[in-house]
C-alpha positions in Angstrom: -5.3 -3.2 17.8 -4.3 -5.9 19.9 -3.7 -9.5 19.0 -4.7 -12.5 21.2 -2.2 -14.6 19.3 1.2 -15.2 20.5 4.0 -15.3 17.5 6.0 -18.4 17.6 9.0 -19.3 15.7 9.0 -21.5 12.7 10.8 -24.2 14.7 8.1 -24.1 17.2 5.3 -24.3 14.8 7.0 -27.3 12.8 7.9 -29.0 15.9 4.2 -28.6 17.0 2.5 -29.9 13.8 -0.7 -28.7 15.7 -2.9 -25.4 15.7 -2.0 -24.9 19.3 1.5 -24.4 21.2 1.3 -25.0 24.8 -2.4 -24.2 25.1 -2.1 -21.1 22.9 -3.7 -20.6 19.6 -1.7 -19.9 16.3 -2.3 -17.1 14.1 -4.0 -18.1 10.6 -0.3 -18.4 8.9 1.1 -20.3 11.7 -1.6 -22.8 11.4 -1.0 -23.0 7.8 2.5 -23.6 8.4 1.9 -26.3 10.9 -0.3 -28.2 8.6 2.2 -28.0 5.8 5.1 -29.0 8.0 2.8 -32.0 9.1 2.1 -33.0 5.7 5.3 -32.2 4.0 8.1 -32.6 6.5 10.5 -32.8 3.5 10.1 -28.9 2.7 11.2 -25.9 4.6 8.0 -23.9 5.1 9.6 -21.1 7.1 9.2 -18.8 4.2 5.5 -18.8 4.9 5.9 -17.2 8.2 7.3 -14.0 6.5 5.7 -14.2 3.1 2.4 -15.4 4.2 2.0 -12.8 7.0 2.8 -10.0 4.7 0.3 -11.4 2.1 -2.5 -11.3 4.9 -1.1 -8.0 6.1 -1.3 -6.2 2.5 -5.2 -7.5 1.9 -6.0 -6.3 5.6 -4.0 -2.9 5.0 -5.3 -2.4 1.5 -9.2 -2.6 2.9 -8.3 -0.4 5.7 -6.7 2.3 3.5 -9.8 1.7 0.9 -12.3 3.0 3.4 -10.8 6.6 3.9 -10.5 6.6 -0.1 -14.3 5.7 -0.5 -15.2 8.3 2.2 -13.8 10.8 -0.4 -15.6 9.2 -3.3 -12.3 7.8 -4.6 -10.5 4.3 -5.4 -6.9 3.9 -4.8 -6.0 4.5 -8.3 -7.8 7.9 -8.3 -6.4 8.7 -4.7 -3.0 8.0 -6.0 -3.4 10.4 -9.2 -4.5 13.2 -7.1 -1.8 12.6 -4.6 0.9 12.5 -7.6 -0.7 15.8 -8.8 -0.6 17.3 -5.2 2.9 16.3 -4.6 4.4 18.2 -7.7 3.5 21.3 -6.2 1.8 24.8 -7.7 0.6 24.7 -10.3 -0.3 20.9 -9.3 0.2 19.5 -12.8 1.9 16.5 -14.6 2.0 14.8 -18.3 0.1 11.7 -18.4 3.5 9.9 -18.8 4.9 11.5 -15.8 1.7 10.4 -13.7 2.2 6.9 -14.9 5.7 7.0 -13.3 4.9 8.6 -10.1 2.0 6.1 -9.4 3.8 2.9 -11.1 1.1 1.9 -13.5 1.1 2.1 -17.3 -0.1 5.1 -19.2 -3.5 3.2 -20.5 -4.4 2.9 -16.7 -3.6 6.4 -16.1 -5.7 7.6 -18.9 -8.8 5.9 -17.3 -8.1 7.4 -14.1 -8.0 10.7 -15.3 -11.1 10.3 -17.5 -13.1 9.5 -14.2 -11.5 12.2 -12.1 -12.0 15.0 -15.2 -15.7 13.7 -15.3 -16.2 14.5 -11.6 -14.3 17.8 -12.0 -11.3 17.0 -9.9 -8.6 17.4 -12.6 -8.6 18.9 -15.9 -6.5 18.3 -19.2 -4.9 21.6 -20.6 -1.7 22.7 -22.1 1.2 23.2 -19.8 1.9 26.4 -18.0 5.6 26.3 -19.1 5.2 25.0 -22.5 1.6 25.4 -24.4 2.4 22.6 -26.9 2.8 20.2 -23.9 -0.6 18.6 -22.5 -0.9 18.2 -18.8 -3.4 17.1 -16.1 -3.9 19.6 -13.3 -5.8 19.5 -10.3 -9.0 21.7 -10.2 -9.6 23.7 -6.9 -12.3 21.0 -6.2 -9.6 18.2 -6.9 -7.0 20.1 -4.3 -9.5 20.4 -1.6 -10.5 16.7 -2.0 -6.9 15.5 -1.9 -6.1 17.4 0.9 -8.9 16.2 3.0 -8.4 12.8 1.9 -4.4 12.8 2.6 -4.8 14.4 6.1 -7.2 11.4 6.9 -5.1 8.8 5.1 -2.3 9.8 7.4 -4.2 9.7 10.5 -5.3 6.2 9.4 -1.8 5.1 8.6 -1.0 6.3 12.1 -3.6 4.3 13.7 -2.8 1.2 11.5 0.7 1.5 13.0 -0.2 1.8 16.6 0.4 -2.1 16.9 3.7 -1.3 16.7 6.2 0.8 18.9 8.4 3.6 17.3 11.3 1.7 17.5 10.0 -1.6 15.7 8.2 0.8 13.1 11.4 2.1 12.3 13.1 -1.4 12.2 10.2 -2.6 9.8 10.6 0.2 7.6 14.4 -0.6 7.2 14.0 -4.1 6.6 11.1 -3.4 4.1 13.1 -0.7 2.1 16.1 -3.0 1.9 14.1 -6.0 0.6 12.0 -4.0 -1.8 15.0 -2.5 -3.3 16.0 -5.8 -4.5 13.0 -6.1 -6.5 12.8 -2.5 -7.9 15.2 -0.9 -10.4 17.4 2.2 -8.9 15.8 5.6 -9.0 15.4 7.5 -12.4 15.4 4.1 -14.6 
């Protein structure tokens, strides 16, 4: 994964007000910044440099990740449910409310995902092994095979997607994103 665009500072972009700097093409976000800087010089458009690129990157990454999910007959939501069950450890089960917490969606959305996975034979609803009064969703043998194969390919795909960064940059980006995200999420357990 190589880029033919050079990254310019917001100051360079604003000063340029054009789609090129020194004959070099700007990336899509930089071009948008330059246009806004030209049209609205009264506004600081520097946040677009980060937010705009994160937004574009999220869209690209989401599609790149979905390619793997589709190869295994899954959508992102179904992959998340199977992964949450697999991460639970043997006997690979969780109550629907726990699944909602581990996938960060509502119990209503979880129910729809579970219904589809159950129809496909990848999960089963049953009484819990520790407490027969408690209903749980459990991976079937087929579900375990699918998520193990899908997750193996998913990790290789994520590695490929990070290949544009060296290891130090990836660790730095992870730290920065974790710090930033922590400001928007409640502490663990809430």
